[in-house]
N, CA, C and O atoms as a GROMACS GRO file, in nm:
protein
  444
    1MET      N    1   3.938 -11.213  -1.970
    1MET     CA    2   3.835 -11.115  -1.964
    1MET      C    3   3.709 -11.180  -1.906
    1MET      O    4   3.663 -11.282  -1.958
    2ALA      N    5   3.655 -11.123  -1.804
    2ALA     CA    6   3.537 -11.179  -1.737
    2ALA      C    7   3.411 -11.139  -1.812
    2ALA      O    8   3.399 -11.028  -1.864
    3LYS      N    9   3.317 -11.232  -1.818
    3LYS     CA   10   3.189 -11.203  -1.882
    3LYS      C   11   3.100 -11.128  -1.785
    3LYS      O   12   3.096 -11.158  -1.666
    4LYS      N   13   3.030 -11.031  -1.837
    4LYS     CA   14   2.934 -10.958  -1.754
    4LYS      C   15   2.806 -11.038  -1.747
    4LYS      O   16   2.757 -11.086  -1.849
    5ARG      N   17   2.753 -11.052  -1.629
    5ARG     CA   18   2.628 -11.124  -1.610
    5ARG      C   19   2.520 -11.025  -1.572
    5ARG      O   20   2.540 -10.933  -1.492
    6LYS      N   21   2.405 -11.048  -1.631
    6LYS     CA   22   2.289 -10.967  -1.594
    6LYS      C   23   2.233 -11.021  -1.464
    6LYS      O   24   2.228 -11.142  -1.443
    7LYS      N   25   2.192 -10.931  -1.378
    7LYS     CA   26   2.127 -10.973  -1.255
    7LYS      C   27   1.979 -10.987  -1.283
    7LYS      O   28   1.914 -10.893  -1.329
    8LEU      N   29   1.928 -11.103  -1.256
    8LEU     CA   30   1.786 -11.127  -1.276
    8LEU      C   31   1.716 -11.124  -1.140
    8LEU      O   32   1.760 -11.188  -1.045
    9ASN      N   33   1.609 -11.051  -1.133
    9ASN     CA   34   1.531 -11.042  -1.011
    9ASN      C   35   1.407 -11.127  -1.025
    9ASN      O   36   1.323 -11.103  -1.112
   10PHE      N   37   1.395 -11.228  -0.938
   10PHE     CA   38   1.277 -11.311  -0.936
   10PHE      C   39   1.264 -11.370  -0.796
   10PHE      O   40   1.356 -11.364  -0.715
   11TYR      N   41   1.149 -11.428  -0.772
   11TYR     CA   42   1.120 -11.483  -0.640
   11TYR      C   43   1.079 -11.628  -0.655
   11TYR      O   44   0.999 -11.662  -0.742
   12SER      N   45   1.133 -11.714  -0.569
   12SER     CA   46   1.096 -11.855  -0.568
   12SER      C   47   1.060 -11.895  -0.426
   12SER      O   48   1.125 -11.852  -0.330
   13THR      N   49   0.957 -11.978  -0.412
   13THR     CA   50   0.918 -12.026  -0.279
   13THR      C   51   1.001 -12.146  -0.235
   13THR      O   52   0.994 -12.186  -0.119
   14ASP      N   53   1.077 -12.204  -0.324
   14ASP     CA   54   1.163 -12.317  -0.292
   14ASP      C   55   1.294 -12.266  -0.233
   14ASP      O   56   1.369 -12.197  -0.303
   15PRO      N   57   1.326 -12.297  -0.106
   15PRO     CA   58   1.449 -12.244  -0.046
   15PRO      C   59   1.577 -12.304  -0.106
   15PRO      O   60   1.684 -12.246  -0.090
   16ASP      N   61   1.568 -12.417  -0.173
   16ASP     CA   62   1.687 -12.480  -0.232
   16ASP      C   63   1.702 -12.450  -0.381
   16ASP      O   64   1.787 -12.509  -0.448
   17PHE      N   65   1.622 -12.360  -0.433
   17PHE     CA   66   1.627 -12.329  -0.576
   17PHE      C   67   1.754 -12.253  -0.609
   17PHE      O   68   1.788 -12.157  -0.541
   18ARG      N   69   1.823 -12.296  -0.715
   18ARG     CA   70   1.941 -12.226  -0.766
   18ARG      C   71   1.919 -12.199  -0.914
   18ARG      O   72   1.895 -12.291  -0.992
   19PHE      N   73   1.927 -12.074  -0.950
   19PHE     CA   74   1.909 -12.036  -1.089
   19PHE      C   75   2.038 -12.063  -1.165
   19PHE      O   76   2.145 -12.016  -1.126
   20GLU      N   77   2.027 -12.139  -1.273
   20GLU     CA   78   2.143 -12.168  -1.356
   20GLU      C   79   2.119 -12.114  -1.496
   20GLU      O   80   2.022 -12.148  -1.563
   21GLU      N   81   2.210 -12.027  -1.537
   21GLU     CA   82   2.199 -11.969  -1.670
   21GLU      C   83   2.260 -12.064  -1.772
   21GLU      O   84   2.363 -12.126  -1.749
   22GLU      N   85   2.194 -12.072  -1.885
   22GLU     CA   86   2.250 -12.148  -1.994
   22GLU      C   87   2.346 -12.056  -2.070
   22GLU      O   88   2.309 -11.945  -2.109
   23GLU      N   89   2.466 -12.103  -2.091
   23GLU     CA   90   2.560 -12.023  -2.168
   23GLU      C   91   2.555 -12.072  -2.311
   23GLU      O   92   2.588 -12.186  -2.342
   24ARG      N   93   2.513 -11.983  -2.398
   24ARG     CA   94   2.503 -12.017  -2.539
   24ARG      C   95   2.622 -11.956  -2.612
   24ARG      O   96   2.650 -11.837  -2.600
   25GLU      N   97   2.689 -12.039  -2.686
   25GLU     CA   98   2.800 -11.989  -2.764
   25GLU      C   99   2.750 -11.968  -2.906
   25GLU      O  100   2.691 -12.056  -2.967
   26MET      N  101   2.773 -11.850  -2.956
   26MET     CA  102   2.725 -11.816  -3.088
   26MET      C  103   2.809 -11.889  -3.193
   26MET      O  104   2.932 -11.886  -3.189
   27THR      N  105   2.740 -11.954  -3.286
   27THR     CA  106   2.812 -12.024  -3.391
   27THR      C  107   2.852 -11.925  -3.500
   27THR      O  108   2.777 -11.833  -3.533
   28THR      N  109   2.968 -11.946  -3.554
   28THR     CA  110   3.019 -11.858  -3.658
   28THR      C  111   2.988 -11.920  -3.794
   28THR      O  112   3.023 -12.036  -3.819
   29PHE      N  113   2.924 -11.843  -3.879
   29PHE     CA  114   2.895 -11.892  -4.013
   29PHE      C  115   3.025 -11.902  -4.092
   29PHE      O  116   3.118 -11.825  -4.066
   30PRO      N  117   3.034 -11.994  -4.188
   30PRO     CA  118   3.153 -12.001  -4.272
   30PRO      C  119   3.161 -11.877  -4.362
   30PRO      O  120   3.060 -11.812  -4.386
   31PRO      N  121   3.282 -11.844  -4.410
   31PRO     CA  122   3.298 -11.721  -4.488
   31PRO      C  123   3.205 -11.709  -4.609
   31PRO      O  124   3.159 -11.600  -4.640
   32GLU      N  125   3.178 -11.820  -4.677
   32GLU     CA  126   3.093 -11.810  -4.797
   32GLU      C  127   2.947 -11.780  -4.765
   32GLU      O  128   2.871 -11.741  -4.854
   33LYS      N  129   2.906 -11.796  -4.639
   33LYS     CA  130   2.769 -11.763  -4.599
   33LYS      C  131   2.758 -11.627  -4.532
   33LYS      O  132   2.647 -11.583  -4.499
   34GLN      N  133   2.870 -11.561  -4.511
   34GLN     CA  134   2.870 -11.427  -4.451
   34GLN      C  135   2.844 -11.323  -4.560
   34GLN      O  136   2.897 -11.335  -4.671
   35SER      N  137   2.765 -11.225  -4.531
   35SER     CA  138   2.739 -11.115  -4.623
   35SER      C  139   2.783 -10.986  -4.554
   35SER      O  140   2.709 -10.929  -4.474
   36LEU      N  141   2.903 -10.940  -4.584
   36LEU     CA  142   2.961 -10.825  -4.516
   36LEU      C  143   2.946 -10.700  -4.600
   36LEU      O  144   2.944 -10.705  -4.723
   37LYS      N  145   2.934 -10.587  -4.532
   37LYS     CA  146   2.928 -10.457  -4.599
   37LYS      C  147   3.048 -10.375  -4.555
   37LYS      O  148   3.084 -10.374  -4.438
   38VAL      N  149   3.109 -10.307  -4.651
   38VAL     CA  150   3.228 -10.226  -4.624
   38VAL      C  151   3.191 -10.080  -4.648
   38VAL      O  152   3.150 -10.043  -4.757
   39TRP      N  153   3.206  -9.999  -4.545
   39TRP     CA  154   3.167  -9.857  -4.545
   39TRP      C  155   3.289  -9.768  -4.525
   39TRP      O  156   3.390  -9.810  -4.469
   40ILE      N  157   3.276  -9.645  -4.572
   40ILE     CA  158   3.369  -9.538  -4.535
   40ILE      C  159   3.289  -9.445  -4.445
   40ILE      O  160   3.178  -9.405  -4.479
   41ASP      N  161   3.346  -9.411  -4.330
   41ASP     CA  162   3.271  -9.332  -4.232
   41ASP      C  163   3.357  -9.219  -4.179
   41ASP      O  164   3.478  -9.235  -4.161
   42ARG      N  165   3.295  -9.104  -4.154
   42ARG     CA  166   3.363  -8.989  -4.095
   42ARG      C  167   3.291  -8.936  -3.971
   42ARG      O  168   3.341  -8.845  -3.904
   43LYS      N  169   3.176  -8.992  -3.939
   43LYS     CA  170   3.095  -8.940  -3.830
   43LYS      C  171   3.165  -8.957  -3.696
   43LYS      O  172   3.221  -9.063  -3.667
   44LYS      N  173   3.160  -8.854  -3.615
   44LYS     CA  174   3.215  -8.852  -3.479
   44LYS      C  175   3.365  -8.883  -3.476
   44LYS      O  176   3.416  -8.934  -3.376
   45ARG      N  177   3.434  -8.853  -3.584
   45ARG     CA  178   3.577  -8.882  -3.590
   45ARG      C  179   3.656  -8.759  -3.634
   45ARG      O  180   3.766  -8.773  -3.686
   46ARG      N  181   3.601  -8.642  -3.613
   46ARG     CA  182   3.666  -8.516  -3.646
   46ARG      C  183   3.711  -8.508  -3.791
   46ARG      O  184   3.817  -8.452  -3.820
   47GLY      N  185   3.632  -8.563  -3.882
   47GLY     CA  186   3.662  -8.555  -4.024
   47GLY      C  187   3.757  -8.661  -4.075
   47GLY      O  188   3.782  -8.668  -4.196
   48LYS      N  189   3.812  -8.744  -3.987
   48LYS     CA  190   3.904  -8.849  -4.030
   48LYS      C  191   3.824  -8.968  -4.080
   48LYS      O  192   3.720  -9.003  -4.024
   49GLU      N  193   3.874  -9.031  -4.185
   49GLU     CA  194   3.802  -9.143  -4.244
   49GLU      C  195   3.843  -9.275  -4.180
   49GLU      O  196   3.959  -9.294  -4.143
   50VAL      N  197   3.746  -9.364  -4.166
   50VAL     CA  198   3.772  -9.500  -4.125
   50VAL      C  199   3.692  -9.592  -4.217
   50VAL      O  200   3.594  -9.550  -4.278
   51THR      N  201   3.738  -9.715  -4.226
   51THR     CA  202   3.668  -9.817  -4.303
   51THR      C  203   3.599  -9.909  -4.205
   51THR      O  204   3.663  -9.964  -4.116
   52LEU      N  205   3.467  -9.926  -4.220
   52LEU     CA  206   3.388 -10.011  -4.131
   52LEU      C  207   3.348 -10.137  -4.205
   52LEU      O  208   3.307 -10.132  -4.321
   53VAL      N  209   3.361 -10.250  -4.139
   53VAL     CA  210   3.312 -10.377  -4.193
   53VAL      C  211   3.200 -10.422  -4.099
   53VAL      O  212   3.223 -10.447  -3.981
   54THR      N  213   3.078 -10.434  -4.152
   54THR     CA  214   2.963 -10.471  -4.072
   54THR      C  215   2.896 -10.595  -4.130
   54THR      O  216   2.924 -10.635  -4.243
   55GLY      N  217   2.808 -10.656  -4.051
   55GLY     CA  218   2.729 -10.769  -4.097
   55GLY      C  219   2.787 -10.904  -4.063
   55GLY      O  220   2.739 -11.006  -4.113
   56PHE      N  221   2.891 -10.909  -3.979
   56PHE     CA  222   2.953 -11.036  -3.943
   56PHE      C  223   2.862 -11.111  -3.847
   56PHE      O  224   2.813 -11.054  -3.749
   57ILE      N  225   2.840 -11.240  -3.873
   57ILE     CA  226   2.758 -11.323  -3.786
   57ILE      C  227   2.847 -11.430  -3.728
   57ILE      O  228   2.896 -11.518  -3.799
   58GLY      N  229   2.868 -11.423  -3.597
   58GLY     CA  230   2.953 -11.523  -3.533
   58GLY      C  231   3.001 -11.478  -3.397
   58GLY      O  232   2.956 -11.377  -3.343
   59SER      N  233   3.094 -11.555  -3.343
   59SER     CA  234   3.145 -11.526  -3.210
   59SER      C  235   3.236 -11.404  -3.213
   59SER      O  236   3.289 -11.365  -3.317
   60GLU      N  237   3.253 -11.346  -3.097
   60GLU     CA  238   3.338 -11.227  -3.087
   60GLU      C  239   3.484 -11.261  -3.115
   60GLU      O  240   3.558 -11.179  -3.170
   61ALA      N  241   3.526 -11.381  -3.077
   61ALA     CA  242   3.664 -11.423  -3.102
   61ALA      C  243   3.691 -11.433  -3.252
   61ALA      O  244   3.798 -11.394  -3.298
   62ALA      N  245   3.596 -11.484  -3.328
   62ALA     CA  246   3.612 -11.494  -3.473
   62ALA      C  247   3.616 -11.355  -3.536
   62ALA      O  248   3.690 -11.331  -3.631
   63LEU      N  249   3.534 -11.263  -3.483
   63LEU     CA  250   3.534 -11.127  -3.534
   63LEU      C  251   3.667 -11.059  -3.504
   63LEU      O  252   3.719 -10.985  -3.589
   64LYS      N  253   3.722 -11.082  -3.386
   64LYS     CA  254   3.853 -11.024  -3.352
   64LYS      C  255   3.962 -11.080  -3.442
   64LYS      O  256   4.055 -11.008  -3.481
   65ASP      N  257   3.953 -11.209  -3.477
   65ASP     CA  258   4.050 -11.268  -3.569
   65ASP      C  259   4.041 -11.204  -3.707
   65ASP      O  260   4.143 -11.178  -3.772
   66LEU      N  261   3.918 -11.178  -3.753
   66LEU     CA  262   3.900 -11.111  -3.882
   66LEU      C  263   3.958 -10.970  -3.877
   66LEU      O  264   4.024 -10.926  -3.971
   67GLY      N  265   3.933 -10.899  -3.767
   67GLY     CA  266   3.988 -10.764  -3.751
   67GLY      C  267   4.140 -10.765  -3.751
   67GLY      O  268   4.203 -10.678  -3.811
   68LYS      N  269   4.198 -10.862  -3.685
   68LYS     CA  270   4.344 -10.874  -3.680
   68LYS      C  271   4.400 -10.901  -3.819
   68LYS      O  272   4.503 -10.844  -3.857
   69LEU      N  273   4.334 -10.987  -3.895
   69LEU     CA  274   4.377 -11.016  -4.033
   69LEU      C  275   4.373 -10.891  -4.118
   69LEU      O  276   4.469 -10.861  -4.190
   70LEU      N  277   4.262 -10.816  -4.111
   70LEU     CA  278   4.248 -10.696  -4.192
   70LEU      C  279   4.350 -10.589  -4.154
   70LEU      O  280   4.409 -10.524  -4.241
   71LYS      N  281   4.372 -10.570  -4.024
   71LYS     CA  282   4.468 -10.469  -3.980
   71LYS      C  283   4.609 -10.503  -4.024
   71LYS      O  284   4.683 -10.415  -4.067
   72SER      N  285   4.647 -10.631  -4.015
   72SER     CA  286   4.783 -10.669  -4.052
   72SER      C  287   4.804 -10.663  -4.202
   72SER      O  288   4.910 -10.621  -4.248
   73LYS      N  289   4.703 -10.703  -4.281
   73LYS     CA  290   4.716 -10.700  -4.428
   73LYS      C  291   4.717 -10.557  -4.481
   73LYS      O  292   4.785 -10.527  -4.579
   74CYS      N  293   4.641 -10.467  -4.416
   74CYS     CA  294   4.638 -10.327  -4.460
   74CYS      C  295   4.754 -10.247  -4.403
   74CYS      O  296   4.789 -10.141  -4.456
   75GLY      N  297   4.813 -10.296  -4.296
   75GLY     CA  298   4.927 -10.224  -4.236
   75GLY      C  299   4.885 -10.100  -4.161
   75GLY      O  300   4.962 -10.003  -4.154
   76VAL      N  301   4.765 -10.100  -4.104
   76VAL     CA  302   4.716  -9.984  -4.029
   76VAL      C  303   4.656 -10.031  -3.897
   76VAL      O  304   4.646 -10.152  -3.871
   77GLY      N  305   4.618  -9.937  -3.814
   77GLY     CA  306   4.555  -9.969  -3.687
   77GLY      C  307   4.405  -9.982  -3.703
   77GLY      O  308   4.350  -9.958  -3.810
   78GLY      N  309   4.342 -10.020  -3.596
   78GLY     CA  310   4.197 -10.033  -3.597
   78GLY      C  311   4.150 -10.100  -3.470
   78GLY      O  312   4.228 -10.120  -3.376
   79SER      N  313   4.022 -10.136  -3.467
   79SER     CA  314   3.967 -10.202  -3.350
   79SER      C  315   3.841 -10.279  -3.389
   79SER      O  316   3.792 -10.269  -3.502
   80VAL      N  317   3.792 -10.355  -3.293
   80VAL     CA  318   3.667 -10.429  -3.310
   80VAL      C  319   3.574 -10.385  -3.198
   80VAL      O  320   3.603 -10.407  -3.080
   81LYS      N  321   3.462 -10.322  -3.235
   81LYS     CA  322   3.367 -10.272  -3.136
   81LYS      C  323   3.225 -10.293  -3.187
   81LYS      O  324   3.197 -10.273  -3.305
   82ASP      N  325   3.138 -10.333  -3.098
   82ASP     CA  326   2.994 -10.342  -3.126
   82ASP      C  327   2.963 -10.421  -3.253
   82ASP      O  328   2.873 -10.384  -3.329
   83GLY      N  329   3.034 -10.528  -3.276
   83GLY     CA  330   3.008 -10.612  -3.392
   83GLY      C  331   3.060 -10.556  -3.524
   83GLY      O  332   3.022 -10.604  -3.630
   84GLU      N  333   3.146 -10.455  -3.518
   84GLU     CA  334   3.203 -10.393  -3.637
   84GLU      C  335   3.355 -10.399  -3.628
   84GLU      O  336   3.413 -10.394  -3.520
   85VAL      N  337   3.417 -10.410  -3.744
   85VAL     CA  338   3.563 -10.397  -3.753
   85VAL      C  339   3.590 -10.257  -3.804
   85VAL      O  340   3.536 -10.216  -3.907
   86ILE      N  341   3.673 -10.181  -3.731
   86ILE     CA  342   3.706 -10.044  -3.768
   86ILE      C  343   3.852 -10.041  -3.810
   86ILE      O  344   3.940 -10.075  -3.731
   87ILE      N  345   3.878 -10.000  -3.934
   87ILE     CA  346   4.013  -9.991  -3.988
   87ILE      C  347   4.042  -9.843  -4.014
   87ILE      O  348   3.960  -9.774  -4.075
   88GLN      N  349   4.157  -9.794  -3.970
   88GLN     CA  350   4.190  -9.653  -3.986
   88GLN      C  351   4.217  -9.620  -4.132
   88GLN      O  352   4.285  -9.695  -4.202
   89GLY      N  353   4.162  -9.507  -4.176
   89GLY     CA  354   4.187  -9.458  -4.311
   89GLY      C  355   4.090  -9.515  -4.413
   89GLY      O  356   4.007  -9.601  -4.383
   90ASN      N  357   4.103  -9.464  -4.535
   90ASN     CA  358   4.019  -9.510  -4.645
   90ASN      C  359   4.087  -9.632  -4.708
   90ASN      O  360   4.167  -9.618  -4.800
   91GLN      N  361   4.054  -9.748  -4.658
   91GLN     CA  362   4.115  -9.874  -4.702
   91GLN      C  363   4.012  -9.964  -4.770
   91GLN      O  364   4.030 -10.086  -4.773
   92ARG      N  365   3.906  -9.907  -4.824
   92ARG     CA  366   3.794  -9.987  -4.873
   92ARG      C  367   3.836 -10.086  -4.982
   92ARG      O  368   3.793 -10.201  -4.979
   93GLU      N  369   3.917 -10.044  -5.078
   93GLU     CA  370   3.957 -10.133  -5.187
   93GLU      C  371   4.042 -10.250  -5.135
   93GLU      O  372   4.020 -10.364  -5.174
   94LYS      N  373   4.138 -10.219  -5.047
   94LYS     CA  374   4.222 -10.326  -4.990
   94LYS      C  375   4.138 -10.424  -4.909
   94LYS      O  376   4.155 -10.545  -4.921
   95VAL      N  377   4.048 -10.371  -4.828
   95VAL     CA  378   3.964 -10.456  -4.743
   95VAL      C  379   3.875 -10.544  -4.830
   95VAL      O  380   3.858 -10.662  -4.800
   96MET      N  381   3.818 -10.489  -4.936
   96MET     CA  382   3.736 -10.567  -5.027
   96MET      C  383   3.816 -10.681  -5.087
   96MET      O  384   3.770 -10.795  -5.091
   97ASP      N  385   3.938 -10.652  -5.135
   97ASP     CA  386   4.023 -10.755  -5.195
   97ASP      C  387   4.057 -10.865  -5.095
   97ASP      O  388   4.054 -10.983  -5.129
   98ILE      N  389   4.089 -10.826  -4.972
   98ILE     CA  390   4.125 -10.924  -4.868
   98ILE      C  391   4.005 -11.012  -4.834
   98ILE      O  392   4.019 -11.134  -4.822
   99LEU      N  393   3.888 -10.950  -4.817
   99LEU     CA  394   3.768 -11.028  -4.783
   99LEU      C  395   3.729 -11.124  -4.894
   99LEU      O  396   3.694 -11.239  -4.868
  100LEU      N  397   3.735 -11.078  -5.018
  100LEU     CA  398   3.700 -11.164  -5.130
  100LEU      C  399   3.799 -11.279  -5.145
  100LEU      O  400   3.761 -11.391  -5.177
  101ALA      N  401   3.928 -11.251  -5.121
  101ALA     CA  402   4.030 -11.356  -5.128
  101ALA      C  403   4.011 -11.458  -5.016
  101ALA      O  404   4.044 -11.576  -5.034
  102ALA      N  405   3.957 -11.415  -4.901
  102ALA     CA  406   3.934 -11.505  -4.789
  102ALA      C  407   3.803 -11.583  -4.805
  102ALA      O  408   3.773 -11.669  -4.722
  103GLY      N  409   3.726 -11.555  -4.909
  103GLY     CA  410   3.603 -11.630  -4.935
  103GLY      C  411   3.476 -11.565  -4.884
  103GLY      O  412   3.369 -11.626  -4.892
  104TYR      N  413   3.484 -11.444  -4.832
  104TYR     CA  414   3.364 -11.375  -4.783
  104TYR      C  415   3.289 -11.310  -4.899
  104TYR      O  416   3.350 -11.273  -5.000
  105LYS      N  417   3.157 -11.297  -4.884
  105LYS     CA  418   3.079 -11.216  -4.977
  105LYS      C  419   3.080 -11.075  -4.921
  105LYS      O  420   3.029 -11.051  -4.812
  106ALA      N  421   3.138 -10.982  -4.995
  106ALA     CA  422   3.148 -10.844  -4.945
  106ALA      C  423   3.095 -10.749  -5.049
  106ALA      O  424   3.113 -10.769  -5.169
  107LYS      N  425   3.028 -10.642  -5.002
  107LYS     CA  426   2.975 -10.538  -5.089
  107LYS      C  427   3.022 -10.404  -5.039
  107LYS      O  428   3.042 -10.384  -4.920
  108LYS      N  429   3.040 -10.312  -5.132
  108LYS     CA  430   3.064 -10.174  -5.094
  108LYS      C  431   2.930 -10.114  -5.058
  108LYS      O  432   2.830 -10.137  -5.125
  109ALA      N  433   2.928 -10.038  -4.951
  109ALA     CA  434   2.804  -9.976  -4.908
  109ALA      C  435   2.832  -9.829  -4.875
  109ALA      O  436   2.947  -9.791  -4.850
  110GLY      N  437   2.731  -9.750  -4.874
  110GLY     CA  438   2.747  -9.610  -4.840
  110GLY      C  439   2.812  -9.532  -4.952
  110GLY      O  440   2.820  -9.580  -5.066
  111GLY      N  441   2.861  -9.409  -4.920
  111GLY     CA  442   2.919  -9.319  -5.020
  111GLY      C  443   3.050  -9.359  -5.056
  111GLY      O  444   3.114  -9.294  -5.140
   0.00000   0.00000   0.00000
């Protein structure tokens, strides 16, 4: 998967100037330092419930691994989008148990 690069517009009087972007890799906090929130959501989903896990701090690859773990342990589908793990159905209790067993600090949030 190719990374999207922002185009920066600037002007330099040096004809040999080459702009080099620094690539920063986001460090992933260990599970005991993560504070995750587990939500049940129905918005924009035609009344169907999903379980959302938010508050993850780390790289996208680590978040995808967490999503894969949760989907396989719950036995349902889901996805990882915009820094959230989306699990199909009302799986809040299972997700809480899995996260706590993995060493994460997790709280129930929302209704």
